[in-house]
C-alpha positions as YAML, in Angstrom:
chain: A
units: angstrom
residues:
- id: 1
  name: MET
  ca: [149.03, 85.01, 123.06]
- id: 2
  name: ASP
  ca: [146.25, 85.90, 125.52]
- id: 3
  name: PHE
  ca: [143.12, 86.06, 123.38]
- id: 4
  name: ALA
  ca: [140.94, 86.78, 126.40]
- id: 5
  name: ILE
  ca: [142.59, 90.16, 126.97]
- id: 6
  name: ILE
  ca: [142.36, 90.87, 123.24]
- id: 7
  name: LYS
  ca: [138.63, 90.13, 123.22]
- id: 8
  name: GLU
  ca: [138.11, 92.29, 126.30]
- id: 9
  name: ASN
  ca: [139.69, 95.33, 124.65]
- id: 10
  name: ILE
  ca: [138.15, 95.05, 121.18]
- id: 11
  name: PRO
  ca: [135.67, 97.90, 121.95]
- id: 12
  name: GLN
  ca: [138.58, 100.28, 122.60]
- id: 13
  name: TYR
  ca: [140.10, 99.38, 119.26]
- id: 14
  name: VAL
  ca: [136.77, 99.89, 117.51]
- id: 15
  name: THR
  ca: [136.56, 103.38, 119.01]
- id: 16
  name: ALA
  ca: [140.16, 104.11, 118.04]
- id: 17
  name: MET
  ca: [139.50, 102.88, 114.50]
- id: 18
  name: LYS
  ca: [136.56, 105.27, 114.17]
- id: 19
  name: ILE
  ca: [138.72, 108.19, 115.27]
- id: 20
  name: THR
  ca: [141.59, 107.18, 112.98]
- id: 21
  name: LEU
  ca: [139.31, 106.63, 110.01]
- id: 22
  name: GLY
  ca: [137.35, 109.84, 110.58]
- id: 23
  name: LEU
  ca: [140.40, 112.06, 110.78]
- id: 24
  name: GLY
  ca: [142.12, 110.17, 107.98]
- id: 25
  name: LEU
  ca: [139.21, 110.43, 105.55]
- id: 26
  name: ALA
  ca: [138.73, 114.13, 106.31]
- id: 27
  name: GLY
  ca: [142.38, 114.79, 105.50]
- id: 28
  name: ILE
  ca: [142.31, 112.60, 102.40]
- id: 29
  name: VAL
  ca: [139.19, 114.22, 100.91]
- id: 30
  name: LEU
  ca: [140.56, 117.72, 101.49]
- id: 31
  name: SER
  ca: [143.93, 116.64, 100.09]
- id: 32
  name: ILE
  ca: [142.34, 115.40, 96.87]
- id: 33
  name: ILE
  ca: [140.32, 118.60, 96.39]
- id: 34
  name: ILE
  ca: [143.18, 120.98, 97.12]
- id: 35
  name: GLY
  ca: [145.71, 118.82, 95.28]
- id: 36
  name: PHE
  ca: [143.53, 118.78, 92.17]
- id: 37
  name: LEU
  ca: [143.33, 122.59, 92.14]
- id: 38
  name: ILE
  ca: [147.08, 122.94, 92.68]
- id: 39
  name: ALA
  ca: [147.73, 120.48, 89.85]
- id: 40
  name: LEU
  ca: [145.69, 122.62, 87.45]
- id: 41
  name: VAL
  ca: [147.55, 125.74, 88.56]
- id: 42
  name: ARG
  ca: [150.87, 124.03, 87.91]
- id: 43
  name: TYR
  ca: [149.77, 122.39, 84.66]
- id: 44
  name: PHE
  ca: [148.60, 125.70, 83.15]
- id: 45
  name: LYS
  ca: [151.45, 127.60, 84.87]
- id: 46
  name: VAL
  ca: [149.15, 130.31, 86.20]
- id: 47
  name: PRO
  ca: [151.28, 133.43, 86.75]
- id: 48
  name: LEU
  ca: [152.42, 134.10, 90.34]
- id: 49
  name: ILE
  ca: [150.21, 131.38, 91.80]
- id: 50
  name: ASN
  ca: [152.32, 128.73, 90.05]
- id: 51
  name: ARG
  ca: [155.44, 129.85, 91.93]
- id: 52
  name: LEU
  ca: [153.58, 129.73, 95.23]
- id: 53
  name: ALA
  ca: [152.26, 126.26, 94.38]
- id: 54
  name: ILE
  ca: [155.79, 125.02, 93.65]
- id: 55
  name: MET
  ca: [157.10, 126.47, 96.92]
- id: 56
  name: TYR
  ca: [154.24, 124.91, 98.88]
- id: 57
  name: THR
  ca: [154.72, 121.50, 97.25]
- id: 58
  name: GLU
  ca: [158.43, 121.42, 98.00]
- id: 59
  name: LEU
  ca: [157.96, 122.62, 101.58]
- id: 60
  name: SER
  ca: [155.21, 120.14, 102.31]
- id: 61
  name: ARG
  ca: [156.88, 117.08, 100.80]
- id: 62
  name: ASN
  ca: [160.24, 117.80, 102.42]
- id: 63
  name: THR
  ca: [159.08, 118.27, 106.01]
- id: 64
  name: PRO
  ca: [157.79, 115.44, 108.24]
- id: 65
  name: LEU
  ca: [154.09, 115.32, 109.11]
- id: 66
  name: LEU
  ca: [155.03, 115.10, 112.80]
- id: 67
  name: ILE
  ca: [156.85, 118.44, 112.64]
- id: 68
  name: GLN
  ca: [153.95, 120.04, 110.77]
- id: 69
  name: ILE
  ca: [151.48, 118.87, 113.42]
- id: 70
  name: PHE
  ca: [153.75, 120.02, 116.25]
- id: 71
  name: PHE
  ca: [153.91, 123.46, 114.64]
- id: 72
  name: LEU
  ca: [150.12, 123.63, 114.35]
- id: 73
  name: TYR
  ca: [149.27, 122.29, 117.80]
- id: 74
  name: TYR
  ca: [152.13, 123.59, 119.92]
- id: 75
  name: GLY
  ca: [153.52, 126.45, 117.85]
- id: 76
  name: LEU
  ca: [150.43, 128.43, 116.88]
- id: 77
  name: PRO
  ca: [149.19, 128.87, 120.49]
- id: 78
  name: LYS
  ca: [152.48, 130.63, 121.23]
- id: 79
  name: ILE
  ca: [151.41, 133.44, 118.89]
- id: 80
  name: GLY
  ca: [147.84, 133.52, 120.16]
- id: 81
  name: LEU
  ca: [146.26, 131.06, 117.74]
- id: 82
  name: PRO
  ca: [145.14, 128.03, 119.77]
- id: 83
  name: ILE
  ca: [143.86, 125.13, 117.70]
- id: 84
  name: ASP
  ca: [141.94, 121.98, 118.56]
- id: 85
  name: LYS
  ca: [144.02, 118.81, 118.32]
- id: 86
  name: ASN
  ca: [141.62, 117.15, 115.86]
- id: 87
  name: VAL
  ca: [141.64, 120.23, 113.65]
- id: 88
  name: ALA
  ca: [145.43, 120.33, 113.83]
- id: 89
  name: ALA
  ca: [145.57, 116.68, 112.76]
- id: 90
  name: ILE
  ca: [143.28, 117.24, 109.77]
- id: 91
  name: ILE
  ca: [145.09, 120.40, 108.67]
- id: 92
  name: GLY
  ca: [148.48, 118.71, 109.01]
- id: 93
  name: LEU
  ca: [147.39, 115.66, 107.03]
- id: 94
  name: THR
  ca: [145.83, 117.89, 104.37]
- id: 95
  name: PHE
  ca: [148.92, 120.08, 104.15]
- id: 96
  name: LEU
  ca: [151.07, 117.03, 103.50]
- id: 97
  name: GLY
  ca: [148.60, 115.09, 101.38]
- id: 98
  name: ALA
  ca: [147.61, 117.88, 99.02]
- id: 99
  name: ALA
  ca: [151.20, 118.21, 97.81]
- id: 100
  name: TYR
  ca: [151.39, 114.50, 96.96]
- id: 101
  name: MET
  ca: [147.95, 114.54, 95.35]
- id: 102
  name: ALA
  ca: [148.89, 117.58, 93.28]
- id: 103
  name: GLU
  ca: [151.95, 115.83, 91.88]
- id: 104
  name: SER
  ca: [149.91, 112.72, 91.10]
- id: 105
  name: PHE
  ca: [147.30, 114.71, 89.21]
- id: 106
  name: ARG
  ca: [149.85, 116.90, 87.45]
- id: 107
  name: SER
  ca: [151.98, 114.00, 86.24]
- id: 108
  name: SER
  ca: [148.86, 112.27, 84.89]
- id: 109
  name: PHE
  ca: [147.75, 115.43, 83.10]
- id: 110
  name: GLU
  ca: [151.17, 115.60, 81.47]
- id: 111
  name: TYR
  ca: [150.42, 112.29, 79.73]
- id: 112
  name: VAL
  ca: [147.73, 113.96, 77.64]
- id: 113
  name: PRO
  ca: [149.26, 114.46, 74.16]
- id: 114
  name: LYS
  ca: [150.28, 118.09, 73.63]
- id: 115
  name: ILE
  ca: [148.92, 117.99, 70.10]
- id: 116
  name: GLN
  ca: [145.43, 117.54, 71.50]
- id: 117
  name: ILE
  ca: [145.87, 120.56, 73.73]
- id: 118
  name: GLU
  ca: [147.09, 122.62, 70.80]
- id: 119
  name: SER
  ca: [144.17, 121.40, 68.68]
- id: 120
  name: GLY
  ca: [141.75, 122.46, 71.38]
- id: 121
  name: LYS
  ca: [143.32, 125.91, 71.53]
- id: 122
  name: SER
  ca: [143.19, 126.22, 67.77]
- id: 123
  name: ILE
  ca: [139.39, 125.81, 67.76]
- id: 124
  name: GLY
  ca: [138.98, 128.38, 70.51]
- id: 125
  name: PHE
  ca: [138.83, 126.30, 73.70]
- id: 126
  name: ASN
  ca: [139.58, 128.26, 76.86]
- id: 127
  name: GLN
  ca: [141.31, 126.68, 79.87]
- id: 128
  name: TYR
  ca: [138.02, 125.49, 81.38]
- id: 129
  name: GLN
  ca: [137.00, 123.79, 78.13]
- id: 130
  name: LEU
  ca: [140.45, 122.27, 77.66]
- id: 131
  name: THR
  ca: [140.28, 120.86, 81.18]
- id: 132
  name: LYS
  ca: [136.73, 119.52, 80.87]
- id: 133
  name: GLU
  ca: [136.86, 118.12, 77.35]
- id: 134
  name: ILE
  ca: [140.46, 116.98, 76.90]
- id: 135
  name: ILE
  ca: [142.60, 116.86, 80.02]
- id: 136
  name: LEU
  ca: [140.28, 115.34, 82.63]
- id: 137
  name: PRO
  ca: [138.79, 112.52, 80.52]
- id: 138
  name: GLN
  ca: [142.26, 111.25, 79.68]
- id: 139
  name: GLY
  ca: [144.28, 112.32, 82.70]
- id: 140
  name: LEU
  ca: [142.06, 111.30, 85.61]
- id: 141
  name: PRO
  ca: [142.02, 107.54, 84.84]
- id: 142
  name: LEU
  ca: [145.82, 107.58, 84.77]
- id: 143
  name: ALA
  ca: [145.88, 109.28, 88.19]
- id: 144
  name: VAL
  ca: [143.85, 106.57, 89.93]
- id: 145
  name: PRO
  ca: [146.75, 104.27, 90.96]
- id: 146
  name: SER
  ca: [148.94, 107.02, 92.38]
- id: 147
  name: ILE
  ca: [146.01, 108.76, 94.07]
- id: 148
  name: GLY
  ca: [145.07, 105.44, 95.62]
- id: 149
  name: ALA
  ca: [148.62, 104.87, 96.83]
- id: 150
  name: ASN
  ca: [148.60, 108.34, 98.37]
- id: 151
  name: CYS
  ca: [145.34, 107.60, 100.18]
- id: 152
  name: ILE
  ca: [146.85, 104.48, 101.75]
- id: 153
  name: PHE
  ca: [150.01, 106.40, 102.64]
- id: 154
  name: LEU
  ca: [148.04, 109.17, 104.34]
- id: 155
  name: LEU
  ca: [145.86, 106.76, 106.28]
- id: 156
  name: LYS
  ca: [148.99, 105.08, 107.63]
- id: 157
  name: GLU
  ca: [150.48, 108.48, 108.48]
- id: 158
  name: THR
  ca: [147.64, 109.03, 110.98]
- id: 159
  name: SER
  ca: [149.76, 107.01, 113.39]
- id: 160
  name: VAL
  ca: [151.66, 110.21, 114.26]
- id: 161
  name: PHE
  ca: [148.46, 111.76, 115.66]
- id: 162
  name: SER
  ca: [149.26, 110.01, 118.93]
- id: 163
  name: ALA
  ca: [151.99, 112.63, 119.44]
- id: 164
  name: ILE
  ca: [149.32, 115.25, 120.22]
- id: 165
  name: ALA
  ca: [147.29, 112.98, 122.51]
- id: 166
  name: ILE
  ca: [144.65, 111.91, 120.01]
- id: 167
  name: MET
  ca: [143.34, 108.48, 121.00]
- id: 168
  name: ASP
  ca: [143.95, 106.89, 117.63]
- id: 169
  name: LEU
  ca: [145.03, 103.29, 117.13]
- id: 170
  name: THR
  ca: [148.66, 103.93, 117.99]
- id: 171
  name: ASN
  ca: [147.92, 105.89, 121.15]
- id: 172
  name: THR
  ca: [145.33, 103.35, 122.26]
- id: 173
  name: THR
  ca: [147.84, 100.54, 121.78]
- id: 174
  name: ARG
  ca: [150.50, 102.40, 123.73]
- id: 175
  name: ASP
  ca: [148.11, 103.03, 126.62]
- id: 176
  name: LEU
  ca: [146.96, 99.42, 126.76]
- id: 177
  name: ILE
  ca: [150.53, 98.14, 126.71]
- id: 178
  name: GLY
  ca: [151.32, 100.51, 129.57]
- id: 179
  name: MET
  ca: [148.38, 99.22, 131.61]
- id: 180
  name: PHE
  ca: [148.60, 95.49, 130.96]
- id: 181
  name: TYR
  ca: [152.24, 94.97, 129.91]
- id: 182
  name: MET
  ca: [151.11, 92.71, 127.06]
- id: 183
  name: THR
  ca: [153.06, 94.06, 124.12]
- id: 184
  name: ARG
  ca: [152.55, 91.13, 121.78]
- id: 185
  name: GLU
  ca: [148.76, 91.04, 122.11]
- id: 186
  name: PHE
  ca: [148.16, 94.73, 121.59]
- id: 187
  name: LEU
  ca: [150.67, 95.13, 118.77]
- id: 188
  name: PHE
  ca: [148.88, 92.24, 117.10]
- id: 189
  name: MET
  ca: [145.61, 94.14, 117.48]
- id: 190
  name: LEU
  ca: [147.25, 97.27, 116.08]
- id: 191
  name: VAL
  ca: [148.33, 95.42, 112.94]
- id: 192
  name: ILE
  ca: [144.91, 93.81, 112.52]
- id: 193
  name: SER
  ca: [143.15, 97.16, 113.00]
- id: 194
  name: TYR
  ca: [145.19, 98.90, 110.31]
- id: 195
  name: ALA
  ca: [144.65, 95.95, 108.00]
- id: 196
  name: VAL
  ca: [140.89, 96.20, 108.53]
- id: 197
  name: LEU
  ca: [141.04, 99.90, 107.62]
- id: 198
  name: ILE
  ca: [143.40, 99.67, 104.65]
- id: 199
  name: LEU
  ca: [142.48, 96.44, 102.85]
- id: 200
  name: PRO
  ca: [138.98, 97.65, 101.83]
- id: 201
  name: ILE
  ca: [140.59, 100.78, 100.39]
- id: 202
  name: VAL
  ca: [143.05, 98.64, 98.43]
- id: 203
  name: LEU
  ca: [140.15, 96.61, 97.04]
- id: 204
  name: LEU
  ca: [138.20, 99.78, 96.20]
- id: 205
  name: ILE
  ca: [141.17, 101.21, 94.33]
- id: 206
  name: TYR
  ca: [141.60, 97.98, 92.40]
- id: 207
  name: LEU
  ca: [137.94, 98.00, 91.38]
- id: 208
  name: LEU
  ca: [138.15, 101.67, 90.45]
- id: 209
  name: GLU
  ca: [141.18, 101.01, 88.24]
- id: 210
  name: ARG
  ca: [139.25, 98.31, 86.43]
- id: 211
  name: SER
  ca: [136.16, 100.48, 86.05]
- id: 212
  name: VAL
  ca: [138.07, 103.32, 84.40]
- id: 213
  name: GLY
  ca: [139.99, 100.92, 82.19]
- id: 214
  name: TYR
  ca: [143.38, 101.94, 83.56]
- id: 215
  name: GLU
  ca: [145.15, 98.94, 82.06]
- id: 216
  name: ASN
  ca: [144.10, 100.02, 78.56]
- id: 217
  name: ARG
  ca: [144.96, 103.69, 79.09]
- id: 218
  name: ARG
  ca: [148.57, 103.43, 80.21]
- id: 219
  name: VAL
  ca: [151.06, 105.01, 77.85]
...
């Protein structure tokens, strides 16, 4: 293991980590927001929109992120809709992630006892009041573990961004291996870099689970 060459190329990995983390976080945040809204649509079975939400969820979860990004970056320009590679990466990650987030939120909302929902309706609660007063306080803590797992999954999925020439960690590693022919050293740096990005998120999720009292809320 040549640690000198590793030390020399640390700045390139730091730059690649910033790109990976920036694109990953943008996609994750948008995924959580959109997924939350889709989960509510599916939970309340909003007419027409619910069918569209189901179709979107199935399409997104059953097609690879790589194919989705290829469609955005290479396919859309063919019909006159050119798109920046970073934007394509964020949209692709969001398109995939929102479907997983929606299912995580929806399944957690389903844990809320139906009798409480019916009781809320009986005293005149509308859907907004039911969501604010009954569903979210009980459902959101249960969603924390699966949402956290999805965040880690999506951050790891950023590795496919290298397919559209984004200089993320994977692409940087591939370029350095091609220049120096030191596969072991740069793959080692790739593993370490992803660990540096993901382990703090794992710790944050663990602390968040404890703060919302997840262990005491499981059914």
